[in-house]
SERO-4910 file (N, C-alpha, C, O; in steps of 0.05 Angstrom, whole numbers):
BEGIN
 pado doro    nc1    nc2    nc3   cac1   cac2   cac3    cc1    cc2    cc3    oc1    oc2    oc3
  Met    A    157   -364   -230    131   -351   -227    109   -371   -223    108   -392   -237
  Ala    A     92   -366   -204     70   -384   -199     49   -381   -221     44   -358   -230
  Gly    A     36   -403   -229     16   -401   -250    -12   -398   -239    -28   -385   -253
  Ser    A    -18   -407   -216    -46   -405   -206    -46   -403   -176    -60   -418   -162
  Ala    A    -30   -384   -165    -29   -381   -137    -56   -370   -127    -72   -360   -142
  Met    A    -60   -373   -100    -85   -364    -88    -79   -344    -66    -59   -346    -52
  Ile    A    -97   -325    -62    -96   -307    -40   -120   -312    -22   -142   -313    -33
  Pro    A   -117   -316      4   -140   -319     21   -159   -296     19   -151   -273     21
  Gly    A   -184   -302     14   -204   -281     12   -203   -267    -14   -219   -248    -18
  Gly    A   -186   -275    -33   -184   -260    -57   -189   -277    -82   -189   -265   -104
  Gly    A   -193   -302    -80   -198   -319   -103   -173   -327   -117   -151   -323   -107
  Gly    A   -175   -339   -140   -152   -349   -155   -142   -329   -174   -155   -309   -180
  Gly    A   -118   -333   -185   -107   -315   -204    -78   -320   -208    -65   -336   -194
  Asn    A    -67   -306   -229    -39   -310   -236    -22   -290   -220    -19   -267   -229
  Leu    A    -12   -298   -197      3   -281   -179     32   -288   -178     39   -311   -185
  Met    A     48   -269   -171     76   -276   -166     78   -293   -141     62   -291   -123
  Pro    A     99   -311   -140    102   -328   -116    110   -311    -92    121   -289    -95
  Asp    A    104   -322    -69    113   -310    -44    142   -319    -41    147   -341    -30
  Arg    A    162   -302    -49    189   -311    -50    202   -314    -23    222   -329    -20
  His    A    192   -300     -3    205   -300     23    183   -303     45    178   -285     60
  Pro    A    170   -326     46    147   -330     63    152   -327     93    134   -323    108
  Thr    A    177   -329    101    183   -327    130    196   -301    138    207   -298    160
  Ala    A    195   -281    120    208   -255    126    195   -242    150    170   -239    151
  Asp    A    211   -233    169    201   -220    193    185   -195    187    167   -188    202
  Phe    A    193   -181    165    179   -156    158    149   -160    156    134   -142    161
  Phe    A    141   -184    149    113   -189    143     99   -205    165     78   -216    159
  Val    A    110   -205    189     95   -217    211     68   -202    212     68   -178    211
  Cys    A     46   -217    215     20   -205    214     15   -189    240      0   -198    258
  Asp    A     27   -166    242     26   -150    266     26   -121    258     45   -110    248
  Met    A      3   -108    263      1    -80    255     18    -61    272     20    -37    266
  Phe    A     30    -72    294     46    -55    311     75    -54    302     90    -37    311
  Gly    A     83    -72    284    110    -73    274    112    -60    247     96    -43    240
  Ala    A    133    -68    232    138    -55    206    121    -68    184    131    -78    164
  Ser    A     95    -69    189     77    -80    168     76    -59    145     80    -36    149
  Pro    A     70    -69    121     70    -51     98     51    -27    101     27    -31    106
  Lys    A     61     -3     98     45     21    100     48     38     75     70     40     64
  Asp    A     26     51     68     26     68     44     14     95     52     -4     97     69
  Asp    A     25    117     40     14    143     47    -11    150     32    -14    142      9
  Leu    A    -29    164     45    -55    169     33    -54    187      8    -70    183    -10
  Gly    A    -35    205      7    -33    223    -16    -29    209    -42    -43    214    -62
  Thr    A     -9    191    -43     -3    177    -68    -22    153    -72    -23    143    -94
  Met    A    -37    145    -51    -58    125    -56    -82    137    -70    -95    125    -87
  Glu    A    -88    162    -63   -111    176    -74   -107    186   -102   -126    185   -118
  His    A    -83    195   -108    -78    208   -134    -57    193   -151    -39    180   -140
  Pro    A    -60    194   -177    -44    178   -196    -16    190   -200    -10    201   -221
  Ile    A      1    187   -180     28    198   -182     46    181   -200     62    191   -215
  Phe    A     43    154   -198     62    135   -210     52    125   -237     28    121   -241
  Ser    A     70    119   -254     64    109   -281     56     80   -279     67     64   -263
  Leu    A     36     72   -295     28     44   -298     41     31   -322     35      7   -327
  Ser    A     58     45   -336     70     34   -360     94     17   -352    108     22   -333
  Thr    A     99     -4   -369    122    -21   -365    146    -11   -382    168    -22   -380
  Arg    A    142     10   -397    163     23   -413    168     51   -402    150     62   -388
  Pro    A    191     63   -407    196     90   -398    174    109   -406    168    112   -429
  Asp    A    162    122   -386    139    140   -390    150    169   -386    154    177   -363
  Arg    A    153    183   -408    165    210   -406    144    232   -411    151    255   -415
  Arg    A    119    225   -409     97    245   -412     93    260   -386     96    248   -364
  Val    A     86    285   -388     79    301   -364     50    296   -358     33    298   -375
  Leu    A     45    288   -333     17    282   -324      5    306   -310     17    317   -291
  Ser    A    -18    315   -319    -33    336   -305    -60    324   -297    -74    312   -312
  Tyr    A    -66    327   -271    -89    314   -259   -103    334   -240    -89    348   -225
  Glu    A   -129    335   -241   -144    351   -222   -170    336   -214   -184    325   -231
  His    A   -175    335   -188   -199    322   -178   -207    334   -151   -191    334   -132
  Asn    A   -232    344   -150   -242    355   -125   -224    376   -112   -219    376    -88
  Gly    A   -213    393   -129   -197    415   -118   -168    409   -115   -152    427   -109
  Thr    A   -160    384   -119   -131    377   -117   -119    377   -145   -129    364   -163
  Gln    A    -97    391   -148    -82    391   -173    -55    378   -170    -41    382   -150
  Val    A    -49    361   -189    -23    347   -189    -11    349   -217    -25    343   -237
  Glu    A     14    356   -219     29    355   -244     54    339   -238     69    346   -220
  Val    A     58    318   -254     81    301   -250     99    303   -275     90    296   -297
  Thr    A    124    311   -271    143    315   -293    165    294   -290    180    294   -271
  Pro    A    168    276   -310    188    255   -308    216    266   -316    218    287   -328
  Ser    A    236    251   -309    263    256   -319    266    243   -346    248    230   -356
  Val    A    290    245   -358    295    232   -383    293    201   -380    290    187   -400
  Lys    A    295    191   -356    294    162   -351    265    153   -347    260    129   -343
  Gly    A    246    172   -347    218    164   -345    207    170   -318    222    173   -298
  Arg    A    180    170   -316    166    175   -291    169    150   -273    170    128   -283
  Ala    A    171    155   -247    172    132   -228    147    115   -231    125    125   -235
  Thr    A    151     89   -230    129     70   -235    117     60   -209    128     65   -188
  Ile    A     94     47   -212     80     36   -188     97     15   -175     95     10   -151
  His    A    115      1   -190    133    -18   -178    156     -4   -163    166    -14   -143
  Asp    A    165     19   -174    185     35   -160    174     44   -132    190     48   -114
  Lys    A    149     47   -130    136     56   -105    142     37    -82    140     45    -59
  Asp    A    149     12    -88    156     -7    -67    177      5    -48    176      0    -24
  Val    A    196     20    -59    217     32    -43    205     51    -22    212     51      1
  Leu    A    185     67    -31    173     86    -13    156     72      8    156     80     32
  Ile    A    142     51      0    126     36     19    143     24     41    136     25     64
  Tyr    A    166     14     33    185      2     53    195     24     72    196     20     96
  Cys    A    202     47     61    211     69     78    190     79     97    195     83    121
  Val    A    166     83     87    144     92    104    138     71    125    132     79    148
  Ser    A    139     46    119    135     24    138    155     25    161    148     22    184
  Gln    A    180     29    153    201     30    174    198     55    192    202     53    216
  Leu    A    191     77    180    186    102    196    163     98    215    165    107    238
  Met    A    141     87    205    118     83    223    124     64    245    115     67    268
  Ala    A    140     43    240    148     25    261    164     39    282    161     34    306
  Gly    A    181     58    273    197     73    292    180     91    309    183     93    333
  Leu    A    160    105    296    142    123    311    126    107    332    123    116    354
  Asn    A    116     84    323     99     68    341    115     57    365    104     51    386
  Ala    A    141     54    361    159     44    382    170     67    399    185     63    418
  Gly    A    162     92    393    171    115    408    199    124    402    211    139    418
  Arg    A    210    116    379    237    124    372    236    150    355    217    156    342
  Ala    A    258    165    357    261    189    340    265    180    311    281    161    306
  Val    A    253    193    292    256    185    264    265    209    248    261    232    256
  Ser    A    277    204    225    287    224    207    279    217    179    273    194    173
  Arg    A    278    237    161    271    231    134    294    219    118    290    211     95
  Thr    A    317    217    130    339    202    119    341    175    132    345    173    156
  Leu    A    338    154    116    338    126    126    363    112    116    372    115     93
  His    A    374     95    133    397     78    125    387     49    125    379     38    146
  Leu    A    386     37    101    373     12     97    393     -9     87    413     -3     74
  Lys    A    386    -34     92    401    -56     79    386    -63     53    362    -69     54
  Ala    A    400    -63     31    388    -68      5    374    -95      5    353    -98     -7
  His    A    387   -115     16    376   -142     16    349   -142     31    330   -155     21
  Asp    A    347   -129     53    322   -128     69    300   -115     53    277   -124     53
  Leu    A    307    -94     38    287    -80     22    276    -98      0    252    -99     -5
  Leu    A    294   -113    -13    285   -132    -34    268   -154    -23    247   -161    -35
  Val    A    276   -165      0    260   -187     12    233   -177     21    213   -190     16
  Ala    A    232   -153     33    207   -142     44    187   -137     22    163   -139     27
  Thr    A    196   -130     -2    178   -123    -24    175   -147    -43    165   -143    -66
  Asn    A    182   -171    -34    177   -195    -49    192   -196    -76    182   -207    -96
  Arg    A    216   -185    -76    233   -185   -101    255   -206    -97    262   -214    -75
  Asp    A    265   -216   -120    287   -235   -118    312   -219   -110    313   -194   -112
  Thr    A    332   -233   -102    357   -220    -92    381   -226   -110    404   -227   -101
  Ser    A    375   -230   -136    396   -234   -155    411   -208   -161    402   -187   -153
  Gly    A    433   -210   -176    447   -186   -184    430   -167   -200    432   -143   -197
  Asp    A    413   -178   -218    396   -161   -234    376   -146   -217    370   -123   -223
  Ala    A    368   -158   -195    349   -144   -177    361   -119   -165    347    -99   -162
  Tyr    A    387   -120   -158    400    -97   -147    403    -75   -169    401    -51   -163
  Thr    A    407    -83   -193    409    -64   -215    382    -50   -219    380    -26   -222
  Arg    A    360    -66   -218    333    -54   -221    327    -35   -198    313    -15   -201
  Leu    A    337    -42   -174    333    -25   -151    346      2   -155    335     23   -149
  Lys    A    370      2   -166    385     27   -172    369     44   -192    367     68   -189
  Glu    A    358     31   -212    342     45   -232    317     58   -220    308     79   -227
  Ala    A    305     43   -200    282     54   -186    289     79   -171    274     99   -171
  Phe    A    312     79   -158    321    103   -143    324    127   -162    316    149   -156
  Glu    A    335    121   -186    339    143   -205    313    155   -215    311    179   -217
  Arg    A    293    138   -220    267    148   -229    253    163   -206    240    183   -211
  Leu    A    255    152   -182    242    166   -159    253    193   -154    239    212   -149
  Ala    A    280    195   -155    293    221   -151    288    240   -174    287    265   -170
  Gly    A    285    230   -198    282    247   -222    254    256   -227    250    276   -241
  Thr    A    234    242   -216    206    250   -220    199    273   -202    202    272   -178
  Arg    A    190    295   -214    184    320   -200    153    324   -199    139    319   -218
  Ile    A    144    332   -175    115    335   -171    109    364   -163    123    375   -146
  Thr    A     89    375   -174     78    401   -165     49    396   -157     33    386   -174
  Thr    A     42    402   -132     15    394   -123      7    411    -99     24    424    -86
  Asn    A    -19    412    -93    -29    424    -69    -41    403    -51    -58    410    -34
  Ile    A    -33    378    -54    -43    356    -36    -36    363     -7    -13    371     -1
  Ala    A    -55    361     11    -51    367     39    -38    343     52    -47    320     48
  Thr    A    -17    348     68     -5    326     84      0    337    112      8    360    115
  Gly    A     -6    321    133     -1    330    160    -17    354    168     -9    370    185
  Gly    A    -41    358    155    -59    380    163    -52    406    149    -63    427    156
  His    A    -33    406    130    -25    431    116    -30    427     86    -26    405     75
  Glu    A    -39    448     73    -42    448     43    -22    468     32    -24    492     37
  Thr    A     -3    459     17     18    476      6     22    469    -23     26    445    -30
  Thr    A     22    488    -40     29    483    -68     59    486    -71     71    507    -66
  Arg    A     72    464    -79    101    464    -81    110    442   -100     95    425   -108
  Gly    A    135    444   -108    147    424   -125    168    409   -110    182    420    -93
  Phe    A    171    383   -116    191    366   -102    194    340   -117    179    333   -134
  Gly    A    215    326   -109    219    299   -119    208    279    -99    205    286    -75
  Leu    A    202    255   -107    192    235    -88    213    228    -67    206    224    -44
  Ile    A    238    226    -76    260    224    -56    280    247    -63    284    254    -86
  Glu    A    291    258    -42    309    281    -46    337    272    -53    351    285    -70
  Ala    A    346    250    -42    373    240    -47    375    211    -41    359    200    -26
  Trp    A    395    198    -53    400    170    -48    429    164    -52    443    177    -67
  Glu    A    438    143    -38    466    135    -40    468    105    -36    454     93    -19
  Ile    A    485     92    -52    489     63    -51    517     57    -43    536     69    -53
  Val    A    521     39    -24    547     30    -16    551      2    -26    534    -16    -20
  Arg    A    572     -3    -41    577    -29    -52    601    -42    -38    618    -28    -27
  Arg    A    602    -69    -39    624    -83    -27    651    -76    -41    671    -74    -28
  Ser    A    650    -73    -67    673    -65    -83    663    -54   -109    639    -56   -115
  Arg    A    681    -43   -125    672    -32   -151    657    -53   -167    668    -74   -174
  Gly    A    632    -47   -174    617    -65   -190    605    -88   -174    591   -105   -185
  Gly    A    610    -89   -148    599   -111   -132    571   -105   -123    559    -85   -130
  Arg    A    560   -124   -108    532   -122    -98    530   -100    -78    547    -97    -60
  Met    A    508    -85    -79    504    -63    -60    499    -75    -32    485    -95    -29
  Ile    A    510    -62    -12    507    -71     15    486    -55     30    468    -66     42
  Ser    A    489    -28     28    470    -11     42    461     12     24    474     18      4
  Val    A    438     23     32    427     45     16    419     67     36    407     61     57
  Thr    A    425     92     29    415    115     44    395    130     27    401    137      4
  Val    A    371    135     38    350    148     23    340    172     40    335    169     63
  Thr    A    338    195     27    326    218     40    300    224     26    299    230      2
  Leu    A    278    221     41    251    225     30    246    255     27    259    272     40
  Ser    A    227    262     10    218    290      8    205    298     34    194    282     49
  Asp    A    207    324     40    194    334     64    164    330     63    152    325     84
  Trp    A    152    331     40    123    327     36    115    299     45     96    295     59
  Leu    A    131    279     36    124    251     44    130    246     74    114    233     87
  Phe    A    152    257     84    158    254    112    137    267    130    130    256    151
  Arg    A    126    289    121    105    302    137     80    285    138     66    284    158
  Ala    A     74    270    116     52    252    116     56    230    137     36    222    150
  Val    A     80    220    139     86    200    159     83    211    187     70    198    204
  Leu    A     94    234    193     91    246    219     62    251    226     54    250    250
  Gly    A     46    258    206     17    262    211      2    236    211    -23    236    213
  Arg    A     16    213    209      4    187    208    -18    184    187    -38    171    191
  Ser    A    -13    198    164    -32    196    141    -24    172    124    -17    175    101
  Val    A    -27    148    136    -19    123    123    -40    102    128    -56    104    146
  Leu    A    -40     82    111    -57     58    115    -40     33    111    -20     33     97
  Thr    A    -48     12    125    -34    -14    123    -43    -28     98    -67    -29     91
  Leu    A    -24    -40     84    -29    -55     60    -28    -85     66    -16    -94     85
  Ser    A    -42   -101     49    -39   -130     50    -11   -138     41      1   -125     23
  Arg    A      0   -158     54     25   -170     45     24   -177     16     44   -175      2
  Asp    A      1   -187      7     -2   -197    -21     -2   -174    -42     -3   -180    -66
  Tyr    A     -2   -150    -33      1   -128    -52     25   -132    -70     25   -127    -94
  Phe    A     47   -141    -58     73   -144    -72     73   -168    -90     92   -173   -105
  Arg    A     51   -184    -89     49   -207   -107     33   -201   -132     32   -218   -151
  Leu    A     21   -178   -133      6   -170   -157     25   -163   -179     42   -147   -176
  Arg    A     21   -176   -202     39   -173   -225     35   -147   -240     53   -133   -247
  Lys    A      9   -141   -246      3   -120   -264      1    -93   -250    -10    -91   -229
  Pro    A     13    -72   -262     11    -45   -250    -17    -36   -244    -22    -25   -223
  Leu    A    -36    -42   -263    -63    -33   -258    -76    -47   -234    -91    -35   -219
  Glu    A    -69    -72   -229    -79    -87   -206    -69    -73   -180    -85    -70   -162
  Arg    A    -44    -65   -179    -34    -52   -156    -48    -25   -151    -55    -18   -129
  Arg    A    -51    -10   -173    -64     16   -170    -93     13   -161   -102     29   -144
  Val    A   -108     -6   -172   -136     -9   -165   -138    -19   -136   -156    -11   -121
  Tyr    A   -119    -36   -127   -119    -44    -99   -115    -20    -81   -129    -18    -60
  Glu    A    -96     -3    -88    -92     21    -71   -117     38    -68   -124     46    -46
  Leu    A   -131     41    -90   -156     57    -90   -177     44    -73   -191     57    -57
  Ala    A   -180     17    -75   -199      3    -59   -192      5    -30   -210      9    -13
  Arg    A   -166      2    -23   -158      3      5   -163     31     16   -171     34     39
  Lys    A   -158     52      0   -162     79      9   -192     85     14   -199     97     35
  His    A   -209     77     -4   -237     85     -3   -255     65     13   -277     73     21
  Cys    A   -245     41     18   -261     22     34   -252     22     63   -261      7     79
  Gly    A   -232     40     69   -221     39     96   -241     42    119   -237     30    140
  Arg    A   -262     58    115   -281     63    136   -309     52    130   -328     59    143
  Gln    A   -311     36    110   -337     25    103   -334     -3     91   -312    -11     83
  Ala    A   -356    -17     90   -355    -45     80   -351    -46     50   -341    -66     40
  Gly    A   -360    -25     36   -359    -26      7   -355      2     -5   -359     22      9
  Trp    A   -348      3    -30   -344     28    -44   -353     24    -73   -344      5    -87
  Thr    A   -371     41    -82   -381     40   -109   -371     64   -125   -373     87   -115
  Val    A   -360     60   -148   -348     81   -164   -354     76   -193   -356     53   -202
  Ser    A   -358     97   -208   -363     94   -237   -337     86   -251   -315     92   -241
  Val    A   -340     73   -273   -316     65   -289   -301     90   -298   -276     90   -298
  Ala    A   -315    111   -304   -302    136   -313   -285    148   -291   -262    156   -296
  Val    A   -295    149   -267   -280    161   -245   -257    142   -237   -235    151   -231
  Leu    A   -261    116   -237   -240     97   -231   -218     99   -252   -194     98   -245
  His    A   -225    103   -277   -206    106   -298   -189    131   -293   -164    130   -296
  Lys    A   -201    153   -285   -187    178   -280   -169    175   -256   -146    183   -257
  Lys    A   -179    164   -234   -163    162   -209   -141    142   -212   -120    144   -198
  Ser    A   -143    123   -230   -123    103   -233    -98    114   -247    -76    105   -243
  Gly    A   -102    134   -264    -81    145   -280    -75    129   -305    -55    133   -319
  Ser    A    -93    111   -312    -90     95   -336    -92    113   -361   -109    130   -362
  Thr    A    -74    108   -380    -75    123   -405    -89    108   -427    -91    117   -450
  Ala    A   -100     84   -421   -115     69   -441   -142     81   -445   -153     94   -427
  Pro    A   -154     78   -469   -181     87   -473   -200     74   -453   -195     52   -443
  Val    A   -222     88   -447   -240     78   -426   -250     50   -433   -253     34   -415
  Arg    A   -256     45   -459   -266     18   -466   -245     -4   -460   -252    -26   -452
  Val    A   -220      3   -465   -198    -17   -459   -195    -20   -429   -191    -42   -419
  Phe    A   -197      2   -415   -195      2   -385   -218    -15   -374   -214    -31   -356
  Arg    A   -243    -11   -384   -266    -26   -375   -261    -56   -379   -268    -72   -361
  Ala    A   -250    -64   -402   -245    -92   -407   -224   -103   -387   -227   -126   -378
  Ala    A   -204    -87   -380   -184    -96   -360   -197    -99   -333   -190   -118   -319
  Ile    A   -215    -81   -325   -229    -84   -299   -246   -109   -299   -247   -123   -279
  Arg    A   -259   -115   -321   -275   -139   -322   -258   -164   -319   -266   -184   -308
  Arg    A   -233   -163   -330   -215   -186   -327   -207   -188   -298   -204   -210   -287
  Met    A   -203   -166   -284   -196   -166   -256   -219   -178   -240   -215   -193   -221
  Ile    A   -244   -171   -247   -267   -183   -233   -268   -213   -237   -273   -228   -218
  Gln    A   -262   -222   -261   -262   -250   -267   -239   -265   -253   -244   -287   -242
  Asp    A   -216   -253   -252   -193   -266   -239   -197   -267   -209   -189   -287   -196
  Ala    A   -209   -246   -198   -216   -246   -169   -193   -252   -151   -195   -268   -132
  His    A   -170   -239   -156   -147   -243   -137   -137   -217   -125   -114   -215   -117
  Leu    A   -154   -196   -124   -147   -172   -111   -147   -177    -81   -167   -186    -70
  Pro    A   -125   -172    -67   -124   -178    -38   -145   -163    -22   -149   -139    -26
  Asp    A   -159   -177     -6   -178   -166     14   -205   -156      3   -223   -151     18
  Tyr    A   -207   -154    -23   -231   -142    -35   -244   -160    -57   -230   -174    -71
  Val    A   -270   -158    -58   -285   -172    -80   -296   -150    -98   -309   -131    -88
  Met    A   -292   -152   -124   -302   -133   -143   -325   -144   -158   -326   -168   -164
  Ser    A   -344   -127   -165   -367   -135   -181   -377   -111   -198   -373    -88   -190
  Glu    A   -389   -118   -221   -398    -97   -239   -428    -93   -234   -443   -113   -232
  Lys    A   -437    -68   -232   -465    -61   -227   -476    -45   -250   -462    -34   -266
  Asp    A   -503    -44   -251   -516    -28   -272   -507      1   -270   -501     11   -249
  Gly    A   -507     14   -293   -499     42   -294   -469     46   -298   -459     68   -292
  Asp    A   -455     25   -307   -426     27   -311   -412     33   -285   -394     49   -284
  Leu    A   -420     18   -264   -409     22   -237   -393     -3   -229   -400    -25   -237
  Ile    A   -373      1   -212   -358    -21   -200   -361    -20   -170   -357      1   -158
  Leu    A   -368    -43   -158   -371    -45   -129   -347    -60   -117   -341    -82   -126
  Phe    A   -334    -48    -98   -313    -62    -82   -324    -68    -55   -334    -50    -41
  Glu    A   -321    -93    -46   -330   -101    -19   -307   -115     -5   -291   -129    -18
  Arg    A   -306   -111     21   -286   -126     37   -291   -156     34   -313   -165     38
  Ala    A   -270   -171     27   -273   -200     23   -282   -213     49   -298   -232     48
  Thr    A   -271   -205     72   -278   -218     97   -307   -213    104   -320   -230    117
  Ala    A   -318   -190     96   -346   -185    101   -364   -202     84   -387   -208     91
  Val    A   -353   -210     61   -369   -225     42   -367   -255     48   -386   -270     42
  Thr    A   -345   -264     59   -341   -293     63   -339   -301     92   -359   -302    106
  Glu    A   -314   -307    102   -311   -320    128   -324   -305    151   -334   -318    169
  Thr    A   -322   -279    151   -331   -264    175   -360   -255    173   -368   -237    188
  Arg    A   -375   -266    155   -403   -259    154   -415   -267    182   -412   -290    191
  Gly    A   -429   -248    194   -440   -254    220   -421   -250    243   -427   -256    266
  Ala    A   -397   -239    237   -377   -233    258   -388   -212    277   -404   -195    269
  Pro    A   -379   -211    302   -388   -191    321   -383   -163    310   -362   -157    299
  Val    A   -403   -146    314   -401   -118    305   -391   -101    328   -402   -102    350
  Leu    A   -370    -85    323   -358    -69    345   -370    -41    345   -377    -30    324
  Lys    A   -371    -29    368   -381     -2    371   -360     18    362   -336     13    365
  Pro    A   -368     41    350   -349     62    343   -331     70    366   -307     75    362
  Ala    A   -342     71    390   -326     79    413   -304     58    419   -282     65    429
  Thr    A   -309     33    412   -289     12    416   -265     17    398   -242     13    406
  Leu    A   -271     25    373   -249     30    354   -233     55    363   -209     56    359
  Asp    A   -247     75    375   -233     98    386   -214     90    408   -191    100    410
  Thr    A   -223     72    426   -206     62    447   -182     47    436   -160     49    446
  Ala    A   -187     31    415   -165     16    402   -144     35    391   -120     28    392
  Arg    A   -152     58    381   -132     78    372   -115     87    394    -91     92    390
  Glu    A   -126     90    418   -111     99    441    -91     78    450    -69     83    458
  Ile    A   -100     53    448    -82     30    456    -60     26    436    -37     20    444
  Ala    A    -66     30    411    -46     25    389    -44     49    372    -54     49    349
  Pro    A    -32     71    381    -30     95    365    -16     90    339      6     78    338
  Gly    A    -28    100    318    -16     97    291    -25     73    276    -21     70    252
  Ala    A    -38     54    291    -48     30    277    -73     36    262    -88     54    269
  Asp    A    -78     20    241   -103     21    225   -123      4    239   -123    -20    237
  Val    A   -141     17    255   -160      1    271   -179    -15    255   -189    -36    264
  Tyr    A   -185     -6    231   -203    -22    214   -190    -47    204   -202    -68    201
  Ala    A   -164    -45    199   -149    -69    191   -147    -88    215   -149   -112    212
  Leu    A   -142    -76    239   -141    -93    264   -168   -107    268   -169   -131    274
  Gln    A   -190    -93    264   -216   -105    266   -220   -128    247   -230   -149    255
  Ser    A   -210   -125    222   -212   -146    202   -196   -170    210   -205   -193    207
  Val    A   -171   -165    220   -154   -187    228   -167   -202    252   -166   -227    252
  Trp    A   -178   -187    271   -191   -200    294   -215   -216    285   -220   -238    296
  Gln    A   -231   -206    267   -254   -221    257   -246   -246    243   -259   -267    245
  Asp    A   -224   -244    227   -213   -269    215   -205   -289    236   -211   -313    233
  Trp    A   -192   -280    257   -183   -297    279   -207   -309    292   -207   -333    298
  Trp    A   -228   -293    297   -252   -303    310   -265   -326    293   -273   -346    303
  Ala    A   -266   -321    266   -278   -342    249   -261   -367    248   -272   -389    248
  Ser    A   -234   -364    248   -216   -387    246   -215   -403    271   -207   -426    271
  Thr    A   -224   -391    294   -224   -406    320   -251   -418    326   -257   -425    349
  Gly    A   -268   -420    305   -293   -434    309   -317   -416    315   -338   -426    324
  Arg    A   -313   -390    311   -335   -371    315   -347   -373    343   -372   -377    345
  Pro    A   -331   -371    364   -341   -374    391   -361   -353    399   -360   -330    388
  Arg    A   -379   -359    416   -399   -340    426   -385   -321    446   -372   -330    465
  Leu    A   -388   -295    442   -375   -276    459   -395   -260    474   -414   -248    463
  Gly    A   -392   -260    501   -411   -245    517   -407   -215    514   -427   -200    515
  Asn    A   -383   -206    510   -377   -177    506   -356   -175    484   -332   -173    490
  Pro    A   -364   -174    459   -345   -173    437   -326   -149    438   -303   -152    431
  Asp    A   -336   -126    447   -319   -102    448   -296   -106    467   -274    -99    461
  Ala    A   -302   -117    491   -281   -122    511   -262   -143    501   -238   -141    506
  Ala    A   -272   -163    487   -255   -184    476   -236   -173    455   -212   -180    455
  Phe    A   -246   -155    438   -229   -143    418   -207   -126    430   -184   -128    422
  Leu    A   -214   -109    450   -195    -92    462   -174   -108    478   -150   -101    478
  Gly    A   -182   -130    490   -163   -148    503   -144   -160    483   -120   -163    489
  Trp    A   -154   -167    460   -137   -179    439   -117   -158    429    -93   -164    425
  Val    A   -126   -133    426   -108   -111    417    -86   -107    438    -62   -104    431
  Arg    A    -93   -107    463    -73   -103    485    -53   -125    485    -29   -121    488
  Ala    A    -63   -150    481    -45   -173    481    -25   -172    459     -2   -180    462
  Arg    A    -33   -163    435    -15   -160    413      7   -139    419     30   -143    412
  Gly    A     -1   -117    432     18    -97    440     38   -108    460     62   -101    458
  Asp    A     29   -124    479     47   -135    499     66   -154    486     90   -155    494
  Arg    A     57   -170    467     75   -190    454     96   -175    438    119   -183    437
  Lys    A     89   -152    426    108   -137    410    129   -125    428    153   -124    421
  Ser    A    120   -115    452    139   -102    470    156   -122    485    173   -114    501
***
């Protein structure tokens, strides 16, 4: 474990090491299998933040959305178990973007899943992966969250079925078959997803991962997001008292290693999240017209154009901040070039 790793744009902090720095899954390319998360579970506290088996039934309501999460005897699926779903969603989105037919049943290599989510590949890691499948399949959700343009109140598991193939009895698993819930698959088909930072998988603490998800969801279309500690506490799903939660948020502000975002405390018990690139390297970067981002969506269907804009601004800053006669045309040319390289 790294003691003082650093994240670009995120400050210092105690992060997990990047165990597989050359993994193809994480090539900085929004057109490939970059990490993707669905908006429904980013917005609402589906997953447990506990490091121990959490067998409590969660009831949550916010702005007309009701969620009830019922765990199995093995406990509610955790925010670290969610890595499996992120990997599956990422693979499905890569298939859609490449024009391939996709199914909610995926056939995966267990080793690739572990590498992609920054886990070690020891025998214990495979055991923990099996336990994650069991919690994901056993956790039942009743909700009216809309996905793919439909609002339906229904109950389901996060994954419908799973199967592990081992080399021999008791040996290391070779492949995994996962069938996602229809609810989650519909979110993918509706492209209700956002791209995550690679460094999400390096965050050690469950609350850090959950707060990053919320920042990513709410800052997607704006430079910053201000939220009260009370609302952040509710949306995070934390079971700690508000005063303990507030202290944890203050430690996160001090550590300053949330990927892509800078956190600060404001008067009125408010927390401000700002894009790190907007605060640091890309200050003064070319501002793109809304119509340019619309065109980028047509060039790269399914891509997170705001993430693309951020990556382009980082590239612009790292290349010496050149003067651009037509920033919008330069950005669109860059997007097209990335698509050509991928194809």
